[in-house]
MARRO-800266 format. One line per field, with one value per residue: residue number from 1; residue in three letters; x, y, z of N, C-alpha, C in turn. Coordinates in nm, 4 decimals, always signed. Layout:
resi	(NUM/...) $
resn	(ALA/...) $
n_c1	(X/...) $
n_c2	(Y/...) $
n_c3	(Z/...) $
ca_c1	(X/...) $
ca_c2	(Y/...) $
ca_c3	(Z/...) $
c_c1	(X/...) $
c_c2	(Y/...) $
c_c3	(Z/...) $
This chain:
resi	(1/2/3/4/5/6/7/8/9/10/11/12/13/14/15/16/17/18/19/20/21/22/23/24/25/26/27/28/29/30/31/32/33/34/35/36/37/38/39/40/41/42/43/44/45/46/47/48/49/50/51/52/53/54/55/56/57/58/59/60/61/62/63/64/65/66) $
resn	(MET/TYR/SER/ALA/SER/VAL/VAL/MET/MET/VAL/GLY/THR/PRO/LEU/ALA/LEU/GLY/SER/TYR/TRP/ALA/ARG/LEU/ALA/THR/ALA/ALA/ALA/LEU/VAL/LEU/LEU/VAL/ILE/ARG/THR/LEU/ASP/GLU/GLU/LYS/MET/LEU/SER/THR/GLU/LEU/ALA/GLY/TYR/ARG/GLY/TYR/MET/GLN/GLN/VAL/ARG/TYR/ARG/LEU/VAL/PRO/LEU/ALA/TRP) $
n_c1	(+4.4611/+4.1977/+4.1753/+4.1359/+3.8898/+3.7338/+3.7132/+3.6133/+3.3594/+3.2304/+3.2528/+3.0695/+2.8337/+2.7911/+2.8360/+2.5794/+2.4099/+2.1719/+2.0419/+1.9317/+2.1415/+2.4019/+2.3325/+2.3515/+2.6379/+2.6913/+2.6940/+2.8127/+3.0614/+3.1526/+3.1150/+3.3333/+3.5279/+3.4768/+3.5776/+3.8887/+3.9803/+3.9625/+4.0840/+4.3300/+4.3922/+4.3470/+4.6330/+4.8448/+4.8385/+4.8825/+5.1470/+5.4969/+5.6420/+5.4773/+5.3584/+5.5607/+5.5704/+5.3117/+5.3564/+5.5324/+5.3609/+5.1552/+4.7889/+4.5546/+4.3179/+4.2242/+4.4743/+4.6607/+4.4029/+4.3074) $
n_c2	(+11.1146/+11.0307/+11.1899/+11.4712/+11.3638/+11.3753/+11.5816/+11.7624/+11.5857/+11.6702/+11.9679/+12.0325/+11.9772/+12.1853/+12.3622/+12.4016/+12.4061/+12.2139/+11.9659/+11.6992/+11.6229/+11.6205/+11.3848/+11.2060/+11.2660/+11.1978/+10.8884/+10.8257/+10.8644/+10.6551/+10.4167/+10.4619/+10.5446/+10.2400/+10.0833/+10.2198/+10.0444/+9.7581/+9.7985/+9.8460/+9.6183/+9.4307/+9.5290/+9.4850/+9.1882/+9.1694/+9.2722/+9.3326/+9.4828/+9.6953/+9.6494/+9.7828/+10.0739/+10.0941/+10.1667/+10.3959/+10.5820/+10.7398/+10.7963/+10.7483/+10.9494/+11.1993/+11.4655/+11.4797/+11.2995/+11.0982) $
n_c3	(-10.8443/-10.7279/-10.5252/-10.7312/-10.7947/-10.5864/-10.5169/-10.7164/-10.7242/-10.4631/-10.4525/-10.7278/-10.6523/-10.4282/-10.6202/-10.7539/-10.5406/-10.5229/-10.3162/-10.4296/-10.5107/-10.3875/-10.2488/-10.3994/-10.4242/-10.1380/-10.1855/-10.4013/-10.2819/-10.0657/-10.2326/-10.2982/-10.1605/-10.0627/-10.2494/-10.2949/-10.0905/-10.1362/-10.3837/-10.2856/-10.0954/-10.3426/-10.4585/-10.2622/-10.2171/-10.4724/-10.5907/-10.6297/-10.3264/-10.2772/-10.0316/-9.8339/-9.9364/-9.8936/-9.6329/-9.6016/-9.7154/-9.5574/-9.5983/-9.8019/-9.9326/-9.8772/-9.7284/-9.4088/-9.2933/-9.4115) $
ca_c1	(+4.3259/+4.1412/+4.1592/+4.0581/+3.7625/+3.6491/+3.6798/+3.5156/+3.2437/+3.1856/+3.1930/+2.9774/+2.6664/+2.7829/+2.8453/+2.4804/+2.3084/+2.1168/+2.0601/+1.9788/+2.3387/+2.4476/+2.2938/+2.3899/+2.7639/+2.7350/+2.6959/+2.9626/+3.1956/+3.0648/+3.1805/+3.5017/+3.5771/+3.4893/+3.6421/+3.9893/+4.0358/+3.9692/+4.2259/+4.4558/+4.4197/+4.4592/+4.7305/+4.8973/+4.8842/+4.9772/+5.2155/+5.5487/+5.6865/+5.3246/+5.3206/+5.6894/+5.5325/+5.2395/+5.3512/+5.6059/+5.2502/+5.0119/+4.7262/+4.5031/+4.2686/+4.2881/+4.6209/+4.5955/+4.2992/+4.2453) $
ca_c2	(+11.1462/+11.0346/+11.3198/+11.5520/+11.2904/+11.3679/+11.8149/+11.7473/+11.5558/+11.7354/+12.0978/+11.9775/+12.0436/+12.3231/+12.4485/+12.3901/+12.4272/+12.1012/+11.9397/+11.5871/+11.6279/+11.5775/+11.2612/+11.1232/+11.2164/+11.0728/+10.7380/+10.7832/+10.8607/+10.5856/+10.3583/+10.5174/+10.4223/+10.0945/+10.1047/+10.2358/+10.0095/+9.6927/+9.8364/+9.8475/+9.5455/+9.3783/+9.5471/+9.4443/+9.0982/+9.1028/+9.4337/+9.3380/+9.6310/+9.7861/+9.6937/+9.9071/+10.1745/+10.1213/+10.2190/+10.5009/+10.6690/+10.6839/+10.8455/+10.7649/+11.0194/+11.3306/+11.4160/+11.4567/+11.2635/+10.9390) $
ca_c3	(-10.9307/-10.7014/-10.4702/-10.7114/-10.8025/-10.4221/-10.4705/-10.7327/-10.6579/-10.3073/-10.5347/-10.7841/-10.5498/-10.3876/-10.7081/-10.7941/-10.4721/-10.5505/-10.2933/-10.4844/-10.5955/-10.2682/-10.1947/-10.5100/-10.4133/-10.0431/-10.2164/-10.4622/-10.1779/-9.9854/-10.3244/-10.4096/-10.0216/-10.1287/-10.4233/-10.3017/-10.0068/-10.2656/-10.5018/-10.2039/-10.0967/-10.3985/-10.4539/-10.1641/-10.2716/-10.5725/-10.6133/-10.4755/-10.2634/-10.2564/-9.8424/-9.8275/-9.9920/-9.7976/-9.5232/-9.6521/-9.7911/-9.4770/-9.6397/-9.9135/-10.0635/-9.7964/-9.6749/-9.2581/-9.2629/-9.4473) $
c_c1	(+4.2175/+4.1062/+4.1218/+3.9270/+3.6640/+3.5825/+3.5701/+3.4302/+3.1701/+3.1789/+3.1036/+2.8463/+2.6282/+2.7529/+2.6442/+2.3283/+2.1841/+2.1095/+2.0384/+2.1354/+2.4167/+2.4490/+2.3539/+2.5391/+2.8017/+2.7353/+2.7807/+3.0693/+3.2548/+3.1687/+3.2791/+3.5664/+3.6379/+3.5853/+3.7904/+4.0264/+4.0294/+4.0979/+4.3258/+4.5459/+4.4392/+4.5476/+4.8654/+4.9415/+4.9422/+5.1210/+5.3293/+5.6518/+5.5812/+5.3151/+5.4535/+5.6203/+5.3313/+5.2638/+5.4429/+5.4984/+5.1564/+4.8379/+4.7114/+4.4572/+4.3368/+4.3982/+4.5992/+4.4928/+4.2522/+4.3202) $
c_c2	(+11.0925/+11.1384/+11.3855/+11.4524/+11.3882/+11.5109/+11.7466/+11.7193/+11.6482/+11.9113/+12.1258/+12.0481/+12.1231/+12.3879/+12.4642/+12.4366/+12.3128/+11.9885/+11.7546/+11.5380/+11.5604/+11.4343/+11.1616/+11.1448/+11.1650/+10.9032/+10.6682/+10.8281/+10.8133/+10.4363/+10.4019/+10.4614/+10.2798/+10.0815/+10.0910/+10.0983/+9.8359/+9.6632/+9.7952/+9.6750/+9.3788/+9.3596/+9.5168/+9.2642/+9.0744/+9.1170/+9.4358/+9.5172/+9.7240/+9.7343/+9.8427/+10.0473/+10.1960/+10.2207/+10.3812/+10.6426/+10.6752/+10.7301/+10.7908/+10.8653/+11.1680/+11.3307/+11.4868/+11.3883/+11.1130/+10.9203) $
c_c3	(-10.8407/-10.5874/-10.5497/-10.7597/-10.6464/-10.4235/-10.5655/-10.7616/-10.5462/-10.4239/-10.5957/-10.7298/-10.4761/-10.4514/-10.7870/-10.7086/-10.4864/-10.4126/-10.2916/-10.5092/-10.4832/-10.1539/-10.2552/-10.4444/-10.2745/-10.0412/-10.3187/-10.3613/-10.1172/-10.0690/-10.3850/-10.2323/-10.0250/-10.1712/-10.4537/-10.1614/-10.0634/-10.3230/-10.3959/-10.1427/-10.2120/-10.4235/-10.3637/-10.1698/-10.3756/-10.6798/-10.5579/-10.4463/-10.2655/-10.1022/-9.8112/-9.8288/-9.8623/-9.6340/-9.4540/-9.6848/-9.6842/-9.4456/-9.7571/-10.0020/-9.9663/-9.7186/-9.5561/-9.1942/-9.2438/-9.5376) $
């Protein structure tokens, strides 16, 4: 779900040709990264087996990058 959101957030300003939308997208991406890290921290402490899952799945949002 988050990966699809990233694609949509990046693609919309490009399709519209809006520089202002690119600034909003950059801010939204920073907030998404912060939310992802916070959510991952919560899941690793409260959900049994999530640490094992984190070791198996190396990438969070962007395959082969992050």
